[in-house]
Jmol script that loads the backbone (N, CA, C; Angstrom):
load data "model"
ATOM      1  N   MET A   1      21.211 183.669 145.058  1.00  0.00           N
ATOM      2  CA  MET A   1      20.346 182.909 144.166  1.00  0.00           C
ATOM      3  C   MET A   1      18.917 183.442 144.297  1.00  0.00           C
ATOM      4  N   ILE A   2      18.243 183.611 143.176  1.00  0.00           N
ATOM      5  CA  ILE A   2      16.879 184.140 143.138  1.00  0.00           C
ATOM      6  C   ILE A   2      15.876 183.031 143.494  1.00  0.00           C
ATOM      7  N   PRO A   3      14.891 183.300 144.353  1.00  0.00           N
ATOM      8  CA  PRO A   3      13.881 182.282 144.689  1.00  0.00           C
ATOM      9  C   PRO A   3      13.116 181.835 143.438  1.00  0.00           C
ATOM     10  N   LEU A   4      12.718 180.579 143.411  1.00  0.00           N
ATOM     11  CA  LEU A   4      12.063 180.006 142.237  1.00  0.00           C
ATOM     12  C   LEU A   4      10.791 180.755 141.859  1.00  0.00           C
ATOM     13  N   ASN A   5       9.942 181.089 142.835  1.00  0.00           N
ATOM     14  CA  ASN A   5       8.687 181.763 142.493  1.00  0.00           C
ATOM     15  C   ASN A   5       8.940 183.140 141.883  1.00  0.00           C
ATOM     16  N   LEU A   6       9.954 183.855 142.333  1.00  0.00           N
ATOM     17  CA  LEU A   6      10.299 185.148 141.750  1.00  0.00           C
ATOM     18  C   LEU A   6      10.866 184.961 140.344  1.00  0.00           C
ATOM     19  N   PHE A   7      11.679 183.931 140.167  1.00  0.00           N
ATOM     20  CA  PHE A   7      12.235 183.622 138.847  1.00  0.00           C
ATOM     21  C   PHE A   7      11.120 183.355 137.838  1.00  0.00           C
ATOM     22  N   VAL A   8      10.126 182.565 138.232  1.00  0.00           N
ATOM     23  CA  VAL A   8       9.003 182.253 137.343  1.00  0.00           C
ATOM     24  C   VAL A   8       8.208 183.513 137.033  1.00  0.00           C
ATOM     25  N   LEU A   9       7.937 184.331 138.018  1.00  0.00           N
ATOM     26  CA  LEU A   9       7.214 185.581 137.795  1.00  0.00           C
ATOM     27  C   LEU A   9       7.974 186.481 136.819  1.00  0.00           C
ATOM     28  N   LEU A  10       9.280 186.570 136.964  1.00  0.00           N
ATOM     29  CA  LEU A  10      10.085 187.381 136.040  1.00  0.00           C
ATOM     30  C   LEU A  10      10.026 186.837 134.621  1.00  0.00           C
ATOM     31  N   GLN A  11       9.969 185.516 134.463  1.00  0.00           N
ATOM     32  CA  GLN A  11       9.835 184.936 133.125  1.00  0.00           C
ATOM     33  C   GLN A  11       8.549 185.408 132.457  1.00  0.00           C
ATOM     34  N   PHE A  12       7.455 185.479 133.211  1.00  0.00           N
ATOM     35  CA  PHE A  12       6.202 185.992 132.661  1.00  0.00           C
ATOM     36  C   PHE A  12       6.325 187.474 132.331  1.00  0.00           C
ATOM     37  N   LYS A  13       6.884 188.244 133.225  1.00  0.00           N
ATOM     38  CA  LYS A  13       7.003 189.688 133.020  1.00  0.00           C
ATOM     39  C   LYS A  13       7.850 190.013 131.788  1.00  0.00           C
ATOM     40  N   GLU A  14       8.829 189.165 131.496  1.00  0.00           N
ATOM     41  CA  GLU A  14       9.706 189.379 130.345  1.00  0.00           C
ATOM     42  C   GLU A  14       9.233 188.603 129.115  1.00  0.00           C
ATOM     43  N   PHE A  15       8.010 188.042 129.191  1.00  0.00           N
ATOM     44  CA  PHE A  15       7.381 187.318 128.078  1.00  0.00           C
ATOM     45  C   PHE A  15       8.211 186.121 127.602  1.00  0.00           C
ATOM     46  N   GLN A  16       8.932 185.485 128.507  1.00  0.00           N
ATOM     47  CA  GLN A  16       9.710 184.302 128.165  1.00  0.00           C
ATOM     48  C   GLN A  16       8.889 183.029 128.291  1.00  0.00           C
ATOM     49  N   THR A  17       7.781 183.095 129.008  1.00  0.00           N
ATOM     50  CA  THR A  17       6.874 181.959 129.128  1.00  0.00           C
ATOM     51  C   THR A  17       5.451 182.485 129.102  1.00  0.00           C
ATOM     52  N   ARG A  18       4.514 181.644 128.606  1.00  0.00           N
ATOM     53  CA  ARG A  18       3.138 182.105 128.455  1.00  0.00           C
ATOM     54  C   ARG A  18       2.119 181.060 128.882  1.00  0.00           C
ATOM     55  N   ILE A  19       2.567 180.030 129.574  1.00  0.00           N
ATOM     56  CA  ILE A  19       1.675 178.981 130.060  1.00  0.00           C
ATOM     57  C   ILE A  19       1.770 178.958 131.580  1.00  0.00           C
ATOM     58  N   LEU A  20       0.607 178.958 132.239  1.00  0.00           N
ATOM     59  CA  LEU A  20       0.552 179.008 133.698  1.00  0.00           C
ATOM     60  C   LEU A  20      -0.178 177.783 134.228  1.00  0.00           C
ATOM     61  N   VAL A  21       0.419 177.098 135.201  1.00  0.00           N
ATOM     62  CA  VAL A  21      -0.265 176.031 135.927  1.00  0.00           C
ATOM     63  C   VAL A  21      -0.733 176.652 137.234  1.00  0.00           C
ATOM     64  N   ALA A  22      -2.063 176.693 137.426  1.00  0.00           N
ATOM     65  CA  ALA A  22      -2.637 177.443 138.546  1.00  0.00           C
ATOM     66  C   ALA A  22      -3.036 176.542 139.704  1.00  0.00           C
ATOM     67  N   THR A  23      -2.707 176.995 140.899  1.00  0.00           N
ATOM     68  CA  THR A  23      -3.175 176.394 142.143  1.00  0.00           C
ATOM     69  C   THR A  23      -3.683 177.537 143.013  1.00  0.00           C
ATOM     70  N   ASN A  24      -4.209 177.238 144.164  1.00  0.00           N
ATOM     71  CA  ASN A  24      -4.668 178.294 145.064  1.00  0.00           C
ATOM     72  C   ASN A  24      -3.521 179.169 145.555  1.00  0.00           C
ATOM     73  N   LEU A  25      -2.298 178.681 145.489  1.00  0.00           N
ATOM     74  CA  LEU A  25      -1.155 179.475 145.922  1.00  0.00           C
ATOM     75  C   LEU A  25      -0.837 180.601 144.952  1.00  0.00           C
ATOM     76  N   PHE A  26      -1.378 180.522 143.736  1.00  0.00           N
ATOM     77  CA  PHE A  26      -1.000 181.480 142.700  1.00  0.00           C
ATOM     78  C   PHE A  26      -2.234 182.092 142.064  1.00  0.00           C
ATOM     79  N   GLU A  27      -3.249 182.364 142.861  1.00  0.00           N
ATOM     80  CA  GLU A  27      -4.498 182.806 142.257  1.00  0.00           C
ATOM     81  C   GLU A  27      -4.771 184.291 142.395  1.00  0.00           C
ATOM     82  N   ARG A  28      -4.333 184.923 143.451  1.00  0.00           N
ATOM     83  CA  ARG A  28      -4.735 186.313 143.698  1.00  0.00           C
ATOM     84  C   ARG A  28      -3.531 187.254 143.730  1.00  0.00           C
ATOM     85  N   ASP A  29      -3.812 188.479 143.354  1.00  0.00           N
ATOM     86  CA  ASP A  29      -2.843 189.566 143.478  1.00  0.00           C
ATOM     87  C   ASP A  29      -1.582 189.381 142.643  1.00  0.00           C
ATOM     88  N   ILE A  30      -1.637 188.566 141.625  1.00  0.00           N
ATOM     89  CA  ILE A  30      -0.519 188.421 140.708  1.00  0.00           C
ATOM     90  C   ILE A  30      -1.003 188.909 139.349  1.00  0.00           C
ATOM     91  N   ASP A  31      -0.398 189.954 138.827  1.00  0.00           N
ATOM     92  CA  ASP A  31      -0.815 190.526 137.553  1.00  0.00           C
ATOM     93  C   ASP A  31       0.211 190.160 136.490  1.00  0.00           C
ATOM     94  N   ILE A  32      -0.167 189.270 135.592  1.00  0.00           N
ATOM     95  CA  ILE A  32       0.732 188.791 134.554  1.00  0.00           C
ATOM     96  C   ILE A  32       0.074 189.020 133.205  1.00  0.00           C
ATOM     97  N   GLU A  33       0.806 189.645 132.288  1.00  0.00           N
ATOM     98  CA  GLU A  33       0.301 189.846 130.938  1.00  0.00           C
ATOM     99  C   GLU A  33       0.643 188.641 130.064  1.00  0.00           C
ATOM    100  N   CYS A  34      -0.091 188.492 128.995  1.00  0.00           N
ATOM    101  CA  CYS A  34       0.215 187.568 127.898  1.00  0.00           C
ATOM    102  C   CYS A  34       0.310 186.109 128.312  1.00  0.00           C
ATOM    103  N   VAL A  35      -0.551 185.659 129.196  1.00  0.00           N
ATOM    104  CA  VAL A  35      -0.654 184.235 129.483  1.00  0.00           C
ATOM    105  C   VAL A  35      -1.633 183.663 128.466  1.00  0.00           C
ATOM    106  N   ASN A  36      -1.193 182.666 127.706  1.00  0.00           N
ATOM    107  CA  ASN A  36      -2.054 182.071 126.695  1.00  0.00           C
ATOM    108  C   ASN A  36      -2.876 180.910 127.233  1.00  0.00           C
ATOM    109  N   ILE A  37      -2.286 180.126 128.130  1.00  0.00           N
ATOM    110  CA  ILE A  37      -2.958 178.924 128.631  1.00  0.00           C
ATOM    111  C   ILE A  37      -2.821 178.862 130.148  1.00  0.00           C
ATOM    112  N   VAL A  38      -3.944 178.590 130.825  1.00  0.00           N
ATOM    113  CA  VAL A  38      -3.932 178.329 132.264  1.00  0.00           C
ATOM    114  C   VAL A  38      -4.397 176.890 132.470  1.00  0.00           C
ATOM    115  N   PHE A  39      -3.543 176.060 133.053  1.00  0.00           N
ATOM    116  CA  PHE A  39      -3.912 174.706 133.442  1.00  0.00           C
ATOM    117  C   PHE A  39      -4.255 174.741 134.924  1.00  0.00           C
ATOM    118  N   ASN A  40      -5.475 174.412 135.270  1.00  0.00           N
ATOM    119  CA  ASN A  40      -5.854 174.311 136.674  1.00  0.00           C
ATOM    120  C   ASN A  40      -5.330 172.986 137.199  1.00  0.00           C
ATOM    121  N   HIS A  41      -4.360 173.048 138.092  1.00  0.00           N
ATOM    122  CA  HIS A  41      -3.742 171.845 138.641  1.00  0.00           C
ATOM    123  C   HIS A  41      -4.765 170.965 139.340  1.00  0.00           C
ATOM    124  N   ASP A  42      -5.737 171.594 139.969  1.00  0.00           N
ATOM    125  CA  ASP A  42      -6.835 170.879 140.608  1.00  0.00           C
ATOM    126  C   ASP A  42      -8.088 171.730 140.443  1.00  0.00           C
ATOM    127  N   MET A  43      -9.228 171.172 140.770  1.00  0.00           N
ATOM    128  CA  MET A  43     -10.483 171.909 140.620  1.00  0.00           C
ATOM    129  C   MET A  43     -10.526 173.035 141.648  1.00  0.00           C
ATOM    130  N   PRO A  44     -10.787 174.264 141.218  1.00  0.00           N
ATOM    131  CA  PRO A  44     -10.956 175.349 142.188  1.00  0.00           C
ATOM    132  C   PRO A  44     -12.099 175.020 143.145  1.00  0.00           C
ATOM    133  N   GLU A  45     -12.019 175.526 144.375  1.00  0.00           N
ATOM    134  CA  GLU A  45     -13.017 175.175 145.392  1.00  0.00           C
ATOM    135  C   GLU A  45     -14.361 175.859 145.185  1.00  0.00           C
ATOM    136  N   ASP A  46     -14.371 176.957 144.416  1.00  0.00           N
ATOM    137  CA  ASP A  46     -15.628 177.671 144.170  1.00  0.00           C
ATOM    138  C   ASP A  46     -15.481 178.548 142.931  1.00  0.00           C
ATOM    139  N   THR A  47     -16.573 179.222 142.559  1.00  0.00           N
ATOM    140  CA  THR A  47     -16.572 180.008 141.321  1.00  0.00           C
ATOM    141  C   THR A  47     -15.663 181.231 141.414  1.00  0.00           C
ATOM    142  N   ASP A  48     -15.541 181.834 142.584  1.00  0.00           N
ATOM    143  CA  ASP A  48     -14.641 182.985 142.726  1.00  0.00           C
ATOM    144  C   ASP A  48     -13.190 182.578 142.501  1.00  0.00           C
ATOM    145  N   THR A  49     -12.793 181.456 143.080  1.00  0.00           N
ATOM    146  CA  THR A  49     -11.432 180.965 142.903  1.00  0.00           C
ATOM    147  C   THR A  49     -11.176 180.636 141.439  1.00  0.00           C
ATOM    148  N   TYR A  50     -12.151 180.018 140.787  1.00  0.00           N
ATOM    149  CA  TYR A  50     -12.031 179.729 139.352  1.00  0.00           C
ATOM    150  C   TYR A  50     -11.773 181.017 138.570  1.00  0.00           C
ATOM    151  N   LEU A  51     -12.555 182.044 138.831  1.00  0.00           N
ATOM    152  CA  LEU A  51     -12.410 183.304 138.110  1.00  0.00           C
ATOM    153  C   LEU A  51     -11.026 183.909 138.321  1.00  0.00           C
ATOM    154  N   HIS A  52     -10.537 183.909 139.555  1.00  0.00           N
ATOM    155  CA  HIS A  52      -9.212 184.470 139.832  1.00  0.00           C
ATOM    156  C   HIS A  52      -8.120 183.693 139.112  1.00  0.00           C
ATOM    157  N   ARG A  53      -8.271 182.383 139.006  1.00  0.00           N
ATOM    158  CA  ARG A  53      -7.255 181.584 138.322  1.00  0.00           C
ATOM    159  C   ARG A  53      -7.255 181.815 136.814  1.00  0.00           C
ATOM    160  N   ILE A  54      -8.406 181.712 136.192  1.00  0.00           N
ATOM    161  CA  ILE A  54      -8.443 181.733 134.728  1.00  0.00           C
ATOM    162  C   ILE A  54      -8.406 183.132 134.138  1.00  0.00           C
ATOM    163  N   ALA A  55      -8.597 184.143 134.959  1.00  0.00           N
ATOM    164  CA  ALA A  55      -8.638 185.515 134.445  1.00  0.00           C
ATOM    165  C   ALA A  55      -7.294 185.977 133.889  1.00  0.00           C
ATOM    166  N   ARG A  56      -6.247 185.210 134.071  1.00  0.00           N
ATOM    167  CA  ARG A  56      -4.944 185.568 133.525  1.00  0.00           C
ATOM    168  C   ARG A  56      -4.788 185.158 132.065  1.00  0.00           C
ATOM    169  N   ALA A  57      -5.638 184.278 131.580  1.00  0.00           N
ATOM    170  CA  ALA A  57      -5.554 183.834 130.178  1.00  0.00           C
ATOM    171  C   ALA A  57      -6.358 184.781 129.301  1.00  0.00           C
ATOM    172  N   GLY A  58      -5.747 185.213 128.222  1.00  0.00           N
ATOM    173  CA  GLY A  58      -6.464 186.027 127.255  1.00  0.00           C
ATOM    174  C   GLY A  58      -6.730 187.449 127.692  1.00  0.00           C
ATOM    175  N   ARG A  59      -5.852 188.014 128.453  1.00  0.00           N
ATOM    176  CA  ARG A  59      -6.028 189.401 128.898  1.00  0.00           C
ATOM    177  C   ARG A  59      -5.442 190.372 127.888  1.00  0.00           C
ATOM    178  N   PHE A  60      -5.818 191.614 128.032  1.00  0.00           N
ATOM    179  CA  PHE A  60      -5.263 192.704 127.236  1.00  0.00           C
ATOM    180  C   PHE A  60      -5.440 192.472 125.739  1.00  0.00           C
ATOM    181  N   GLY A  61      -6.625 191.986 125.350  1.00  0.00           N
ATOM    182  CA  GLY A  61      -6.954 191.820 123.941  1.00  0.00           C
ATOM    183  C   GLY A  61      -6.394 190.583 123.276  1.00  0.00           C
ATOM    184  N   THR A  62      -5.850 189.645 124.045  1.00  0.00           N
ATOM    185  CA  THR A  62      -5.335 188.412 123.459  1.00  0.00           C
ATOM    186  C   THR A  62      -6.304 187.268 123.733  1.00  0.00           C
ATOM    187  N   LYS A  63      -6.145 186.184 122.990  1.00  0.00           N
ATOM    188  CA  LYS A  63      -6.971 184.999 123.219  1.00  0.00           C
ATOM    189  C   LYS A  63      -6.296 184.118 124.255  1.00  0.00           C
ATOM    190  N   GLY A  64      -7.127 183.399 125.017  1.00  0.00           N
ATOM    191  CA  GLY A  64      -6.583 182.525 126.037  1.00  0.00           C
ATOM    192  C   GLY A  64      -7.397 181.258 126.181  1.00  0.00           C
ATOM    193  N   LEU A  65      -6.800 180.267 126.802  1.00  0.00           N
ATOM    194  CA  LEU A  65      -7.429 178.973 127.029  1.00  0.00           C
ATOM    195  C   LEU A  65      -7.202 178.576 128.477  1.00  0.00           C
ATOM    196  N   ALA A  66      -8.239 178.052 129.111  1.00  0.00           N
ATOM    197  CA  ALA A  66      -8.112 177.531 130.471  1.00  0.00           C
ATOM    198  C   ALA A  66      -8.616 176.095 130.484  1.00  0.00           C
ATOM    199  N   THR A  67      -7.930 175.230 131.202  1.00  0.00           N
ATOM    200  CA  THR A  67      -8.340 173.835 131.310  1.00  0.00           C
ATOM    201  C   THR A  67      -8.659 173.499 132.763  1.00  0.00           C
ATOM    202  N   ILE A  68      -9.589 172.567 132.910  1.00  0.00           N
ATOM    203  CA  ILE A  68      -9.957 172.042 134.226  1.00  0.00           C
ATOM    204  C   ILE A  68     -10.039 170.526 134.087  1.00  0.00           C
ATOM    205  N   PHE A  69      -9.480 169.803 135.034  1.00  0.00           N
ATOM    206  CA  PHE A  69      -9.591 168.353 135.041  1.00  0.00           C
ATOM    207  C   PHE A  69     -10.692 167.958 136.013  1.00  0.00           C
ATOM    208  N   VAL A  70     -11.737 167.332 135.499  1.00  0.00           N
ATOM    209  CA  VAL A  70     -12.862 166.883 136.316  1.00  0.00           C
ATOM    210  C   VAL A  70     -12.649 165.396 136.580  1.00  0.00           C
ATOM    211  N   VAL A  71     -12.424 165.048 137.855  1.00  0.00           N
ATOM    212  CA  VAL A  71     -12.086 163.661 138.169  1.00  0.00           C
ATOM    213  C   VAL A  71     -13.102 162.949 139.051  1.00  0.00           C
ATOM    214  N   ASN A  72     -14.056 163.699 139.620  1.00  0.00           N
ATOM    215  CA  ASN A  72     -15.043 163.044 140.474  1.00  0.00           C
ATOM    216  C   ASN A  72     -16.336 163.860 140.502  1.00  0.00           C
ATOM    217  N   GLU A  73     -17.316 163.375 141.243  1.00  0.00           N
ATOM    218  CA  GLU A  73     -18.626 164.038 141.305  1.00  0.00           C
ATOM    219  C   GLU A  73     -18.544 165.430 141.937  1.00  0.00           C
ATOM    220  N   SER A  74     -17.675 165.590 142.910  1.00  0.00           N
ATOM    221  CA  SER A  74     -17.504 166.898 143.543  1.00  0.00           C
ATOM    222  C   SER A  74     -16.996 167.922 142.531  1.00  0.00           C
ATOM    223  N   ASP A  75     -16.014 167.513 141.719  1.00  0.00           N
ATOM    224  CA  ASP A  75     -15.509 168.390 140.655  1.00  0.00           C
ATOM    225  C   ASP A  75     -16.608 168.725 139.659  1.00  0.00           C
ATOM    226  N   ALA A  76     -17.405 167.739 139.300  1.00  0.00           N
ATOM    227  CA  ALA A  76     -18.498 167.954 138.342  1.00  0.00           C
ATOM    228  C   ALA A  76     -19.514 168.955 138.895  1.00  0.00           C
ATOM    229  N   ALA A  77     -19.785 168.887 140.190  1.00  0.00           N
ATOM    230  CA  ALA A  77     -20.727 169.827 140.809  1.00  0.00           C
ATOM    231  C   ALA A  77     -20.189 171.256 140.748  1.00  0.00           C
ATOM    232  N   ILE A  78     -18.898 171.429 141.023  1.00  0.00           N
ATOM    233  CA  ILE A  78     -18.298 172.765 140.944  1.00  0.00           C
ATOM    234  C   ILE A  78     -18.297 173.257 139.503  1.00  0.00           C
ATOM    235  N   LEU A  79     -18.009 172.374 138.553  1.00  0.00           N
ATOM    236  CA  LEU A  79     -18.057 172.754 137.139  1.00  0.00           C
ATOM    237  C   LEU A  79     -19.451 173.246 136.762  1.00  0.00           C
ATOM    238  N   ASN A  80     -20.480 172.568 137.228  1.00  0.00           N
ATOM    239  CA  ASN A  80     -21.854 173.009 136.957  1.00  0.00           C
ATOM    240  C   ASN A  80     -22.124 174.388 137.556  1.00  0.00           C
ATOM    241  N   GLU A  81     -21.607 174.647 138.756  1.00  0.00           N
ATOM    242  CA  GLU A  81     -21.759 175.969 139.374  1.00  0.00           C
ATOM    243  C   GLU A  81     -21.057 177.046 138.545  1.00  0.00           C
ATOM    244  N   ILE A  82     -19.867 176.731 138.052  1.00  0.00           N
ATOM    245  CA  ILE A  82     -19.109 177.678 137.219  1.00  0.00           C
ATOM    246  C   ILE A  82     -19.892 178.011 135.956  1.00  0.00           C
ATOM    247  N   GLN A  83     -20.389 176.970 135.292  1.00  0.00           N
ATOM    248  CA  GLN A  83     -21.138 177.183 134.050  1.00  0.00           C
ATOM    249  C   GLN A  83     -22.399 178.004 134.296  1.00  0.00           C
ATOM    250  N   SER A  84     -23.065 177.748 135.397  1.00  0.00           N
ATOM    251  CA  SER A  84     -24.290 178.474 135.721  1.00  0.00           C
ATOM    252  C   SER A  84     -23.999 179.936 136.054  1.00  0.00           C
ATOM    253  N   ARG A  85     -23.033 180.170 136.913  1.00  0.00           N
ATOM    254  CA  ARG A  85     -22.731 181.544 137.340  1.00  0.00           C
ATOM    255  C   ARG A  85     -22.279 182.425 136.183  1.00  0.00           C
ATOM    256  N   PHE A  86     -21.405 181.883 135.326  1.00  0.00           N
ATOM    257  CA  PHE A  86     -20.835 182.697 134.255  1.00  0.00           C
ATOM    258  C   PHE A  86     -21.570 182.532 132.928  1.00  0.00           C
ATOM    259  N   GLU A  87     -22.656 181.749 132.956  1.00  0.00           N
ATOM    260  CA  GLU A  87     -23.492 181.524 131.771  1.00  0.00           C
ATOM    261  C   GLU A  87     -22.656 181.099 130.568  1.00  0.00           C
ATOM    262  N   VAL A  88     -21.831 180.066 130.784  1.00  0.00           N
ATOM    263  CA  VAL A  88     -20.980 179.505 129.735  1.00  0.00           C
ATOM    264  C   VAL A  88     -21.166 177.997 129.691  1.00  0.00           C
ATOM    265  N   GLN A  89     -20.827 177.431 128.564  1.00  0.00           N
ATOM    266  CA  GLN A  89     -20.808 175.980 128.419  1.00  0.00           C
ATOM    267  C   GLN A  89     -19.353 175.570 128.208  1.00  0.00           C
ATOM    268  N   ILE A  90     -18.771 174.907 129.184  1.00  0.00           N
ATOM    269  CA  ILE A  90     -17.392 174.444 129.083  1.00  0.00           C
ATOM    270  C   ILE A  90     -17.431 173.062 128.457  1.00  0.00           C
ATOM    271  N   THR A  91     -16.801 172.940 127.304  1.00  0.00           N
ATOM    272  CA  THR A  91     -16.872 171.689 126.551  1.00  0.00           C
ATOM    273  C   THR A  91     -15.779 170.719 126.980  1.00  0.00           C
ATOM    274  N   GLU A  92     -16.102 169.451 126.831  1.00  0.00           N
ATOM    275  CA  GLU A  92     -15.148 168.396 127.127  1.00  0.00           C
ATOM    276  C   GLU A  92     -14.161 168.286 125.980  1.00  0.00           C
ATOM    277  N   MET A  93     -12.889 168.072 126.307  1.00  0.00           N
ATOM    278  CA  MET A  93     -11.896 167.901 125.247  1.00  0.00           C
ATOM    279  C   MET A  93     -12.147 166.587 124.533  1.00  0.00           C
ATOM    280  N   PRO A  94     -12.034 166.594 123.212  1.00  0.00           N
ATOM    281  CA  PRO A  94     -12.197 165.343 122.475  1.00  0.00           C
ATOM    282  C   PRO A  94     -11.021 164.406 122.741  1.00  0.00           C
ATOM    283  N   ASP A  95     -11.243 163.122 122.506  1.00  0.00           N
ATOM    284  CA  ASP A  95     -10.171 162.146 122.697  1.00  0.00           C
ATOM    285  C   ASP A  95      -9.017 162.377 121.735  1.00  0.00           C
ATOM    286  N   GLU A  96      -9.339 162.849 120.527  1.00  0.00           N
ATOM    287  CA  GLU A  96      -8.313 163.125 119.524  1.00  0.00           C
ATOM    288  C   GLU A  96      -8.454 164.559 119.043  1.00  0.00           C
ATOM    289  N   ILE A  97      -7.323 165.214 118.849  1.00  0.00           N
ATOM    290  CA  ILE A  97      -7.316 166.586 118.360  1.00  0.00           C
ATOM    291  C   ILE A  97      -6.546 166.621 117.052  1.00  0.00           C
ATOM    292  N   ASN A  98      -7.183 167.156 116.018  1.00  0.00           N
ATOM    293  CA  ASN A  98      -6.542 167.268 114.716  1.00  0.00           C
ATOM    294  C   ASN A  98      -5.640 168.494 114.714  1.00  0.00           C
ATOM    295  N   ALA A  99      -4.370 168.307 114.438  1.00  0.00           N
ATOM    296  CA  ALA A  99      -3.408 169.411 114.466  1.00  0.00           C
ATOM    297  C   ALA A  99      -3.398 170.225 113.183  1.00  0.00           C
ATOM    298  N   ASP A 100      -4.148 169.809 112.184  1.00  0.00           N
ATOM    299  CA  ASP A 100      -4.141 170.545 110.899  1.00  0.00           C
ATOM    300  C   ASP A 100      -4.898 171.818 110.952  1.00  0.00           C
TER     301      ASP A 100
END
end "model"
wireframe off; spacefill off
backbone 0.3
color backbone group
């Protein structure tokens, strides 16, 4: 039987899945093409960790989306550091999204 983590990696390599839920266990030294969405399971501990996690979305000329859940003041402080370091404004998701 193939280990679960290897099975998941093979699904990405064969383009059978394109959504990644990222944790610190899956942030470095994994090269996956064609990831469209990265969900950060928890707030990265610093800006370097954030970059390693989200850098898999939108690679090789494709568009990508990364999400972060901000649940407390500590998360908000790290989000501010991310925005400052990378000179980006990460917008809050609206309560309602129009699918049209």
